[in-house]
RODO-945822 format. One record per residue (C-alpha): residue number from 0; residue in one letter; z, x, y. Coordinates in Angstrom, 1 decimal. Example, Ala and Ser with C-alpha at 12.3 -4.5 7.8 and 13.67 -1.06 7.14 Angstrom:
! RODO-945822
0; a; 7.8; 12.3; -4.5
1; s; 7.1; 13.7; -1.1
END
This chain:
! RODO-945822
0; m; 110.2; 121.7; 130.5
1; k; 112.1; 120.8; 127.4
2; v; 111.1; 117.3; 126.3
3; f; 112.3; 115.0; 123.6
4; l; 110.1; 112.1; 122.5
5; v; 112.2; 109.4; 120.7
6; k; 111.3; 106.6; 118.3
7; p; 114.2; 104.3; 118.7
8; y; 116.5; 103.3; 115.9
9; n; 116.4; 99.9; 114.4
10; i; 116.8; 98.1; 111.1
11; s; 113.1; 98.3; 110.4
12; d; 112.1; 98.7; 106.7
13; h; 109.0; 100.6; 107.7
14; i; 109.6; 104.4; 108.0
15; q; 106.4; 106.1; 109.1
16; p; 105.2; 108.6; 111.7
17; s; 104.7; 107.5; 115.3
18; l; 101.0; 108.1; 116.1
19; g; 101.7; 107.3; 119.8
20; l; 104.5; 110.0; 120.1
21; g; 102.3; 112.3; 118.1
22; y; 99.4; 112.0; 120.6
23; l; 101.7; 112.2; 123.5
24; a; 103.4; 115.5; 122.1
25; n; 99.9; 117.0; 121.6
26; s; 99.1; 116.3; 125.4
27; i; 102.0; 118.3; 126.5
28; k; 102.9; 120.9; 123.8
29; k; 100.7; 123.7; 125.4
30; d; 102.7; 123.6; 128.6
31; h; 106.1; 122.4; 127.5
32; d; 108.7; 122.7; 124.7
33; v; 108.5; 119.3; 122.9
34; k; 110.4; 117.7; 119.9
35; i; 109.8; 114.4; 118.2
36; v; 112.9; 112.6; 117.2
37; d; 112.4; 109.8; 114.8
38; c; 115.7; 107.9; 114.9
39; i; 114.8; 105.6; 112.0
40; k; 114.0; 108.3; 109.7
41; e; 117.0; 110.5; 110.7
42; k; 119.3; 107.5; 110.9
43; l; 120.4; 108.2; 114.4
44; d; 122.1; 105.3; 116.2
45; i; 123.4; 105.6; 119.7
46; d; 126.3; 107.8; 118.6
47; g; 123.9; 109.9; 116.5
48; l; 121.4; 110.3; 119.2
49; r; 124.1; 111.4; 121.7
50; e; 125.4; 114.2; 119.3
51; f; 121.8; 115.2; 118.7
52; v; 121.1; 115.5; 122.5
53; k; 124.4; 117.3; 123.1
54; k; 123.3; 120.1; 120.8
55; d; 120.3; 121.0; 122.9
56; p; 119.9; 118.8; 126.0
57; p; 116.2; 118.5; 127.1
58; d; 115.0; 118.1; 130.7
59; v; 113.1; 114.8; 129.9
60; i; 113.6; 112.3; 127.2
61; g; 110.9; 109.7; 126.5
62; f; 111.3; 106.6; 124.4
63; q; 108.5; 104.7; 122.6
64; f; 109.2; 101.1; 123.5
65; y; 108.4; 98.0; 121.6
66; t; 109.9; 94.7; 122.6
67; y; 112.4; 94.7; 119.8
68; d; 113.7; 98.1; 121.0
69; f; 115.0; 96.6; 124.2
70; s; 118.7; 96.5; 123.3
71; f; 118.7; 100.0; 121.8
72; i; 116.8; 101.6; 124.7
73; k; 119.0; 99.9; 127.3
74; s; 122.1; 101.4; 125.5
75; a; 120.5; 104.7; 124.9
76; v; 119.3; 105.5; 128.6
77; r; 122.8; 104.3; 129.8
78; m; 124.5; 106.7; 127.4
79; i; 122.1; 109.5; 128.5
80; k; 122.8; 108.9; 132.2
81; e; 126.6; 108.8; 131.5
82; n; 126.8; 111.9; 129.4
83; f; 123.8; 114.0; 130.6
84; p; 123.0; 112.9; 134.2
85; d; 120.3; 115.6; 134.8
86; i; 118.1; 114.4; 132.2
87; t; 115.0; 112.3; 133.4
88; t; 114.4; 109.2; 131.2
89; v; 110.9; 107.8; 130.6
90; a; 109.7; 105.1; 128.4
91; g; 106.3; 103.8; 127.4
92; g; 104.4; 101.6; 124.9
93; p; 103.7; 98.0; 124.3
94; h; 106.6; 96.4; 126.1
95; p; 106.4; 98.4; 129.3
96; s; 102.7; 97.9; 129.3
97; s; 103.3; 94.2; 129.4
98; c; 106.1; 93.9; 131.9
99; g; 106.8; 97.3; 133.5
100; l; 108.1; 95.9; 136.7
101; e; 110.4; 93.6; 135.1
102; i; 111.9; 96.5; 132.9
103; i; 112.4; 99.0; 135.6
104; n; 114.4; 96.3; 137.7
105; q; 116.4; 95.2; 134.5
106; i; 117.3; 98.8; 133.3
107; k; 118.3; 100.9; 136.2
108; e; 118.9; 104.0; 134.0
109; i; 115.2; 104.3; 133.3
110; d; 113.6; 106.7; 135.8
111; f; 110.0; 106.2; 134.9
112; l; 107.8; 103.9; 132.7
113; f; 104.2; 104.1; 131.6
114; q; 101.8; 101.2; 131.1
115; g; 98.8; 101.6; 128.9
116; e; 97.8; 105.0; 127.4
117; a; 99.9; 107.8; 128.7
118; e; 98.2; 111.0; 127.3
119; k; 96.8; 111.7; 130.9
120; g; 99.6; 110.5; 133.0
121; f; 102.6; 111.9; 131.1
122; p; 101.5; 115.5; 131.5
123; d; 100.9; 114.9; 135.2
124; l; 104.4; 113.5; 135.6
125; l; 106.0; 116.5; 133.9
126; n; 104.0; 118.8; 136.2
127; v; 105.2; 116.9; 139.2
128; l; 108.8; 117.0; 138.1
129; s; 108.5; 120.7; 137.2
130; n; 107.4; 121.3; 140.8
131; q; 110.1; 119.2; 142.3
132; s; 113.0; 120.7; 140.4
133; g; 116.2; 119.9; 142.2
134; q; 114.7; 117.2; 144.4
135; p; 115.5; 113.5; 144.1
136; l; 113.2; 111.7; 141.7
137; a; 111.8; 109.3; 144.4
138; g; 110.9; 112.4; 146.4
139; k; 107.2; 113.1; 147.1
140; s; 105.9; 109.6; 146.7
141; n; 102.3; 110.8; 147.2
142; d; 102.6; 112.9; 144.1
143; f; 103.9; 110.0; 142.0
144; s; 101.3; 107.7; 143.3
145; k; 98.5; 109.7; 141.8
146; i; 99.8; 109.5; 138.3
147; c; 97.8; 106.8; 136.3
148; g; 99.9; 104.1; 134.6
149; l; 103.1; 105.2; 136.1
150; v; 105.9; 102.6; 137.1
151; w; 108.3; 104.2; 139.5
152; r; 110.6; 103.5; 142.3
153; k; 109.1; 104.2; 145.8
154; d; 112.7; 103.6; 147.1
155; v; 115.7; 101.7; 145.6
156; c; 114.1; 98.3; 146.1
157; q; 110.5; 98.9; 145.9
158; p; 109.2; 99.7; 142.4
159; v; 105.4; 100.5; 142.1
160; c; 102.9; 100.1; 139.3
161; n; 100.1; 102.7; 139.5
162; p; 96.8; 101.4; 137.7
163; p; 96.6; 102.6; 134.1
164; s; 93.7; 104.6; 132.8
165; f; 92.0; 104.4; 129.4
166; s; 90.3; 107.6; 128.0
167; e; 86.6; 107.0; 127.4
168; n; 86.3; 110.0; 125.1
169; i; 89.1; 109.8; 122.7
170; d; 88.0; 112.7; 120.7
171; s; 89.1; 114.8; 123.8
172; l; 92.8; 113.7; 123.0
173; g; 92.8; 115.9; 119.9
174; f; 95.0; 115.1; 116.9
175; p; 98.6; 113.9; 116.9
176; a; 101.0; 116.8; 116.8
177; w; 101.3; 116.7; 113.0
178; d; 103.1; 120.2; 113.0
179; l; 105.9; 118.4; 115.0
180; i; 105.8; 115.2; 112.7
181; h; 105.6; 116.6; 109.3
182; p; 104.3; 113.6; 107.6
183; e; 104.8; 115.1; 104.2
184; t; 108.6; 114.6; 104.7
185; y; 108.4; 110.8; 105.2
186; p; 109.6; 108.6; 102.3
187; e; 108.0; 105.9; 100.4
188; a; 108.7; 103.1; 102.9
189; q; 105.4; 103.1; 104.6
190; h; 103.6; 100.2; 106.5
191; g; 101.9; 98.9; 103.5
192; a; 105.0; 99.0; 101.2
193; f; 102.9; 99.8; 98.2
194; f; 100.5; 102.9; 97.8
195; k; 98.5; 104.6; 95.2
196; n; 99.1; 108.3; 96.0
197; f; 101.8; 110.2; 97.9
198; p; 102.5; 111.6; 100.6
199; i; 100.9; 109.3; 103.1
200; a; 99.8; 109.7; 106.7
201; p; 98.4; 107.1; 109.1
202; i; 95.5; 107.7; 111.5
203; i; 93.6; 105.6; 114.0
204; t; 89.8; 105.9; 114.4
205; t; 89.4; 103.5; 117.3
206; r; 91.3; 102.2; 120.4
207; g; 90.9; 98.8; 122.3
208; c; 90.6; 95.3; 121.2
209; p; 88.0; 92.8; 122.6
210; f; 89.4; 89.8; 121.0
211; s; 91.7; 87.1; 122.5
212; c; 94.2; 86.0; 119.9
213; t; 97.0; 84.2; 121.7
214; f; 99.7; 85.9; 119.9
215; c; 98.6; 89.6; 120.3
216; a; 99.2; 92.0; 123.3
217; a; 97.5; 95.1; 121.9
218; y; 95.0; 95.1; 124.8
219; r; 97.8; 95.7; 127.2
220; t; 98.4; 99.2; 125.6
221; t; 94.8; 100.2; 124.7
222; g; 92.6; 98.0; 126.8
223; k; 90.0; 95.5; 125.9
224; k; 87.1; 97.9; 125.5
225; m; 86.8; 99.4; 122.1
226; r; 86.4; 103.1; 122.0
227; m; 85.6; 105.1; 118.9
228; r; 86.3; 108.7; 117.7
229; s; 83.3; 110.6; 116.1
230; a; 83.1; 110.6; 112.3
231; k; 83.4; 114.5; 112.4
232; n; 86.6; 114.2; 114.5
233; v; 88.1; 111.7; 112.2
234; v; 87.4; 113.5; 108.9
235; d; 88.5; 116.9; 110.4
236; e; 91.9; 115.3; 110.9
237; i; 92.0; 113.8; 107.4
238; e; 91.0; 117.3; 106.0
239; l; 93.8; 118.9; 108.0
240; l; 96.3; 116.5; 106.7
241; y; 95.0; 117.1; 103.2
242; t; 95.1; 121.0; 103.2
243; k; 97.8; 121.8; 105.6
244; f; 100.3; 118.9; 104.8
245; g; 99.4; 118.1; 101.4
246; i; 98.6; 114.4; 102.3
247; r; 97.0; 112.4; 99.4
248; e; 96.6; 109.0; 100.9
249; i; 95.4; 107.9; 104.3
250; h; 96.4; 104.6; 106.1
251; i; 93.8; 103.6; 108.7
252; v; 96.0; 101.5; 111.1
253; d; 93.2; 100.6; 113.6
254; d; 93.3; 97.0; 115.1
255; n; 89.5; 96.9; 114.4
256; f; 88.4; 99.7; 111.9
257; t; 85.4; 97.7; 110.7
258; l; 84.3; 95.8; 113.9
259; n; 81.7; 98.3; 114.5
260; k; 80.1; 98.6; 111.1
261; n; 78.0; 101.8; 111.9
262; h; 81.1; 103.5; 113.3
263; a; 83.0; 102.8; 110.0
264; k; 80.0; 103.7; 107.8
265; s; 79.6; 107.1; 109.6
266; i; 83.1; 108.0; 108.9
267; l; 83.0; 107.1; 105.2
268; k; 79.8; 108.8; 104.7
269; e; 81.2; 112.0; 106.3
270; l; 84.3; 111.5; 104.1
271; k; 82.2; 111.1; 101.0
272; e; 80.2; 114.4; 101.8
273; r; 83.5; 116.3; 102.0
274; g; 84.6; 115.2; 98.6
275; l; 88.4; 115.0; 99.5
276; k; 90.3; 113.6; 96.5
277; i; 92.2; 110.9; 98.6
278; s; 93.0; 107.3; 98.3
279; w; 93.1; 105.2; 101.5
280; a; 93.9; 101.7; 102.6
281; v; 93.9; 99.5; 105.7
282; p; 97.5; 98.2; 105.8
283; n; 97.2; 97.0; 109.3
284; g; 94.5; 94.7; 108.4
285; i; 90.8; 94.2; 109.3
286; r; 89.0; 91.4; 110.9
287; l; 87.2; 89.0; 108.5
288; g; 83.6; 88.7; 109.0
289; t; 83.1; 92.3; 109.8
290; l; 82.1; 93.5; 106.4
291; d; 78.7; 93.8; 104.6
292; t; 77.8; 95.0; 101.1
293; e; 76.9; 98.5; 102.2
294; l; 80.2; 99.0; 104.0
295; l; 82.3; 97.7; 101.2
296; e; 80.5; 99.9; 98.6
297; l; 81.2; 102.9; 100.8
298; m; 84.9; 101.9; 101.1
299; k; 85.1; 101.8; 97.2
300; e; 83.3; 105.0; 96.7
301; t; 85.5; 106.9; 99.0
302; g; 88.9; 105.8; 97.7
303; c; 89.7; 102.5; 99.3
304; y; 91.8; 100.4; 96.9
305; l; 93.5; 97.8; 99.3
306; v; 92.0; 95.6; 101.9
307; s; 94.5; 93.7; 104.1
308; v; 93.3; 90.8; 106.3
309; g; 94.9; 88.7; 109.1
310; v; 94.7; 85.1; 107.7
311; e; 97.6; 83.8; 110.0
312; s; 97.4; 80.1; 109.1
313; g; 96.1; 77.6; 106.5
314; s; 95.7; 75.0; 109.2
315; d; 92.4; 74.8; 111.3
316; r; 94.3; 73.3; 114.1
317; i; 96.8; 76.2; 114.3
318; l; 93.9; 78.7; 113.9
319; k; 92.2; 77.0; 116.8
320; l; 95.4; 77.2; 118.9
321; m; 95.7; 80.9; 118.1
322; k; 91.9; 81.5; 119.2
323; k; 91.2; 83.3; 115.9
324; s; 87.6; 82.1; 115.9
325; l; 87.9; 81.5; 112.2
326; t; 88.4; 78.4; 110.1
327; v; 90.0; 78.0; 106.6
328; d; 86.6; 77.7; 104.9
329; v; 85.3; 80.9; 106.5
330; i; 88.5; 82.8; 105.5
331; r; 88.3; 81.5; 102.0
332; r; 84.5; 82.6; 101.7
333; e; 85.1; 86.0; 103.3
334; i; 88.0; 86.9; 101.1
335; k; 86.2; 85.9; 98.0
336; f; 83.4; 88.1; 99.1
337; i; 85.6; 91.1; 99.6
338; k; 87.4; 90.4; 96.3
339; s; 84.2; 90.5; 94.4
340; f; 84.0; 94.4; 95.0
341; g; 87.2; 94.9; 93.0
342; f; 89.6; 95.6; 95.8
343; e; 93.3; 94.5; 95.7
344; m; 93.9; 92.2; 98.7
345; a; 96.8; 91.5; 101.0
346; g; 97.1; 88.8; 103.6
347; f; 99.2; 88.3; 106.8
348; f; 100.4; 84.9; 107.9
349; i; 102.3; 83.6; 110.8
350; v; 104.9; 80.7; 110.6
351; g; 106.5; 79.0; 113.5
352; f; 103.6; 79.3; 116.0
353; p; 104.1; 77.2; 119.1
354; g; 103.1; 73.6; 118.2
355; e; 103.3; 74.2; 114.5
356; t; 104.9; 71.6; 112.2
357; e; 106.4; 71.7; 108.8
358; d; 103.2; 70.3; 107.4
359; d; 101.2; 73.1; 109.0
360; i; 103.5; 75.6; 107.4
361; s; 103.1; 74.0; 104.0
362; k; 99.4; 74.2; 104.3
363; t; 99.7; 77.9; 105.0
364; i; 101.9; 78.5; 102.0
365; s; 99.5; 76.6; 99.7
366; f; 96.5; 78.4; 101.2
367; a; 98.2; 81.7; 100.6
368; k; 98.7; 81.0; 96.9
369; e; 95.1; 79.6; 96.5
370; l; 93.5; 83.0; 97.9
371; p; 93.0; 85.9; 95.5
372; l; 95.8; 88.1; 97.0
373; v; 98.2; 90.4; 95.4
374; r; 100.6; 90.5; 98.2
375; a; 101.3; 88.3; 101.3
376; n; 103.5; 88.7; 104.3
377; f; 104.9; 85.7; 106.2
378; f; 105.9; 86.6; 109.7
379; t; 107.9; 84.3; 112.0
380; f; 106.2; 84.1; 115.3
381; l; 107.2; 86.5; 118.1
382; p; 106.5; 85.5; 121.6
383; l; 105.5; 89.0; 122.7
384; p; 105.3; 89.4; 126.6
385; g; 101.7; 89.8; 127.8
386; t; 100.3; 87.4; 125.5
387; e; 98.7; 83.9; 126.2
388; a; 101.3; 82.3; 123.9
389; y; 104.1; 83.9; 125.9
390; a; 102.7; 82.6; 129.1
391; g; 102.4; 79.2; 127.8
392; l; 106.0; 79.1; 126.6
393; e; 107.1; 80.5; 129.9
394; k; 105.3; 77.6; 131.7
395; s; 106.8; 75.1; 129.3
396; g; 110.4; 76.4; 129.6
397; e; 110.7; 77.2; 125.9
398; l; 111.4; 81.0; 126.4
399; s; 115.0; 80.0; 127.2
400; n; 115.4; 79.3; 123.6
401; v; 114.3; 82.7; 122.3
402; d; 117.0; 85.0; 120.8
403; w; 116.0; 88.5; 122.4
404; e; 118.7; 90.3; 120.5
405; k; 116.9; 89.5; 117.2
406; f; 113.3; 89.9; 118.1
407; l; 112.2; 90.7; 114.6
408; f; 109.6; 89.1; 112.2
409; t; 112.5; 88.4; 109.9
410; s; 114.8; 86.8; 112.4
411; a; 112.8; 83.7; 113.7
412; p; 113.7; 84.5; 117.4
413; y; 111.5; 81.6; 118.4
414; v; 111.4; 78.1; 116.9
415; p; 108.8; 75.4; 117.7
416; k; 110.1; 72.1; 119.1
417; d; 109.8; 70.2; 115.9
418; l; 111.8; 72.8; 113.8
419; t; 115.2; 74.4; 113.6
420; r; 115.8; 78.1; 113.2
421; k; 117.5; 77.3; 109.9
422; g; 114.7; 75.2; 108.8
423; l; 112.0; 77.8; 109.8
424; k; 113.9; 80.6; 107.9
425; r; 114.0; 78.2; 104.9
426; l; 110.2; 77.8; 105.0
427; q; 109.8; 81.5; 105.4
428; r; 111.9; 82.0; 102.3
429; k; 110.0; 79.4; 100.4
430; a; 106.7; 81.0; 101.4
431; f; 107.8; 84.4; 100.0
432; l; 109.4; 83.1; 96.8
433; s; 106.7; 80.8; 95.9
434; f; 104.0; 83.3; 96.4
435; f; 105.7; 86.2; 94.7
436; m; 107.6; 84.5; 91.9
437; r; 104.3; 83.6; 90.1
438; p; 104.2; 85.6; 86.8
439; n; 100.9; 87.3; 87.3
440; i; 101.9; 88.3; 90.8
441; v; 105.4; 89.6; 89.6
442; i; 103.6; 91.7; 86.9
443; k; 101.1; 93.2; 89.2
444; n; 103.7; 94.3; 91.8
445; i; 106.1; 95.6; 89.3
446; l; 103.4; 97.8; 87.7
447; a; 102.6; 99.2; 91.3
448; i; 106.1; 100.6; 91.7
449; k; 106.0; 104.3; 91.7
450; s; 109.6; 105.5; 91.5
451; f; 113.2; 104.4; 91.5
452; r; 113.3; 105.5; 95.1
453; h; 110.3; 103.4; 95.9
454; f; 112.0; 100.5; 94.1
455; k; 115.0; 100.8; 96.4
456; f; 112.9; 100.8; 99.5
457; l; 111.1; 97.6; 98.2
458; l; 114.3; 96.0; 97.4
459; r; 115.7; 96.6; 100.8
460; r; 112.5; 95.3; 102.3
461; a; 112.8; 92.2; 100.2
462; l; 116.5; 91.6; 101.2
463; n; 115.6; 92.0; 104.9
464; w; 112.9; 89.4; 104.8
465; l; 114.8; 86.9; 102.6
466; g; 118.0; 87.3; 104.4
END
């Protein structure tokens, strides 16, 4: 079958390869004709996607689906069914993994959804569809019932969720289909904003998260159990990216790269042995309290230059509500320890968490400036479906105040009871400006700009966040 895998268009200021679609493409490319379509990189809005599909219509089109993609995907699948009624529409990712039944009832034009990891279920779905060519999509229900993670309609009024499956041996999944992604063609608008070398490619070395932070739903997609790739498998991928695609910097975007110290050390020792001339960073952040001297020394020796950490708040009360299992004093101590090895450091913060007050946010701003960070990002809280925080807001009736059409970190879609949206955006702007407008921080970040094109991406990013 001919398959398009689509990363939806949005105004994101991050333009980076989709590892999820890359792994999915690898799982089917031996048996099917697959193409990855990055609508952000290619600037394909609904009209652009329609013209793209019109040139060479596929049999199946699959969408990566985050919560903020809801409006685009709803319009896109409607456009697909109106113009290309024979195309089967599929979606998967974090949002369907949290509320698949709700989505399949809300968006009638979606034929199938996947919850959790889809590298096993999606090939099975394509095989069933290939064998049932010309039959109704709700045809042989016994075939669909065996596909792990599939959300489908047994009949018009009866959607079904099959249990998801999480691969124990993630080495067996192979590498993302880098030959379909072409990471060397991506611009300087990567996840971490700044970089040391270019071009850049992201990788993951683990899946799963055992923690219970109330604002995060990552476990819905990859499960609670942490699974690890072997050191050889990881470094083989890095070497492939280096030799075949000219990649000179790696971004490890795991949720928990350093949680298992021995795992992280084994990868870095293998990387050191191969002697690849690369730089690397962890722009997705690592968990504080998971590092020791040996690991930090190995990180430094193998080219790591930036360590990002999830601080989230400068208020112990809010950290407790978030179930971070950290305190301000512990955060301060751990960051000082990491910084002593000479790394640049960046911190992530959340403003507008349920129950937060202006005083709590002021503590966060002050704390961010106190820490030895070169960069900080202040996200407005997103009530992500599937999180404990979402369930609490649903119970209290506060979800009715959420602006789902502007579900971005820059837009303050949710506002705590004691604040206004205008007031929360004012505090977010204050956080950014008071952190970055200090002379030493201004100079450090200006010196880190690599080119005029890089400067333009950074300017666009700043305007998006301050708007």
